[in-house]
N, C-alpha and C positions, 0 to 999 in steps of 0.2 A: 369218822363214821364207824358204826358197828352194826353187824348183822344181829337182829333180835330174834328170839323165839316167837313163832306164830302159835297162838293158842287154837285148839281145835275142839269141835263138839266131842263130848257133851259138856264142856266147860260152860258153866252158867253165866260167866261174865259176858259171853257173846249175846246174851238175851237182855242185857241192861242198856237202856238208852244212854248215850254219851252226853256229857256236859259241854256247853259251849266253850270255845277257846276264849279266854279273857283278854290275853295280850299276846302279841307276836314279839318274841324276844329271842335271845341266843339259845335258851333251852329248847324252845319250840323249833327253831331252825336246826338244832342238833337232832331232835326227834324226826323231823322231816328227812334229813339226810340219812338217818338210820333206817327209816321206812323205805326209802328208795333202794338202799343197799339190800334190805331184806326182800323187797318185792322183786327186784331183778334177779336175785340169787335163787328165788323159790322155784322156778320163775313164774311170775304172774304179771297181770296188766293193771291191777288195782289192789290197793290195800288201805283199810281203815285203821286208824290208831288203836281202836279197841282190839283189833286182831293181834296186836303186840302187847296187849295188856294195859293200854293207856286209854281210859274211857273219855276221850275228848272228840269233838266234832271236827275231825281232820282226816283228809283223804289224799293219798298220792295215787297217780295213775299215769300210764303211758300205753296207749293202744296202738301206737304206730307199728310196732313189730308184728302185731296180730293182723294188721291190715296190709302192710307192705314191708317185708323183711329187709328190703334194700335201703329204706329210708333211715336217716339218723333218728335216734330217740328224741321224743318230744315230751319230756316229763311235765306233768301238771300237778299243782297243789291246790286243793280246795279247802279253805278254812271256813268253818261254819256254813257249809253249803245248804241251800234250801231250794226245793223244787218250787218254781213259780207257776209252772204250767206243764201239762203233758197232753199229747195229742190223743184224739179219740182213735186214730189209726193205731193198730197193734202190729207187733212184729215178734217173731219167735226165733230165739237163738239158743244154742246149746251153751249152758253156763256151767262153770265149775267154781270152786272156791278154795282158797288156800287153807281155810279153817275146816274144810270137809274134803280132805285129800283123796284124790283118785275117784271122785264121784262126779258124774256129769249128767245133766238132764235138760230137756227142752223146757224153756220158760217163756211165757208170753208176757210182754210188757208194752207200754206205750212206745210207739216207734220214734217219737221225737219228744224232747223235753227242753224247757228253758230253766236255767239254774242261775241263782245269784250266789256269790261267795266272795271271800277275801283271798287275794293271792298272798304269797309269803312275805311281801312287803307291806301288807295291810290295805292295799287298794281294793275297793269294791268293784267287782266285775260281774257281768251277766253274759252268758253264752246260750246259744241254742244248739243242741246236740242231736244227732241222729245216728243210726247204725250202731256199730260196736261202742262208740263213745257214749251214746245215750244209754245203752244197756249197762255199761260199766259204771257210769255215774249213778244210775238208779240202784244197781246192785250194792255199791258202796254206801250210798245214803241209807239204804235198808239196814246195813250193818250198824251205822251210828244211831239208828232208831231201834236197835235190838231185834232186828228181823234178819232171817237168813233166806237164801234163794230157795231152799227146800220148802219154805212156807208158802211158796207159790204153786207147789205140787199138791196132788190129792193127799188126804189125810193118811191113806194106806201107804203110799210111797214114802211120805215124810216119816211116818212112824217106823217103817222098815229101816230107813237110813239111820235114824236116831238109835234104834235098838242095836244095829250093827256096830256103830261107833261106841256105844256105851259098853257093849260086850267086849270089844277090843281093848278099851281103856281098862276095864276090870281085869282082863287077862294079863295086861301089861303091868298090873299092880297099881295103876293110877286110879283116880276117883273123879267123879263129877264134882267140880269145885262149886 
């Protein structure tokens, strides 16, 4: 396992839709292990492969620590996840993102969601999620679709965040890729 660098805005790769995973093999399982190591070290509760520069429809997550710090970790892998259904009922949570460090905002999303995906052995599963799990899955699916949580904010707030990070990247000698 190896910790990978997490790309941050204004990196343009974060806006590109990710390609489906074609096969589950040793290379993909190494990437999954690296993503868990990276996510836990950050620390975060979810990570999309595109955030480590791999534009594939792959998500790792573990919301247990966020909900109950005393419980053992429960890592989840979602390969080629798809939202099958979302509830009309809405819920608001404070969201943050490893690709937008130290910025948090209230985001309203569907309170519940039904998701189909492959696990890391290639078995097709469906789950219904609510609470933090539903938020996290929807947030990470947004990533693999080229969308960020700030896209759920007003244009004024979103533009302010993007300008702040673009300015910081420019001052650091970086550039928007």
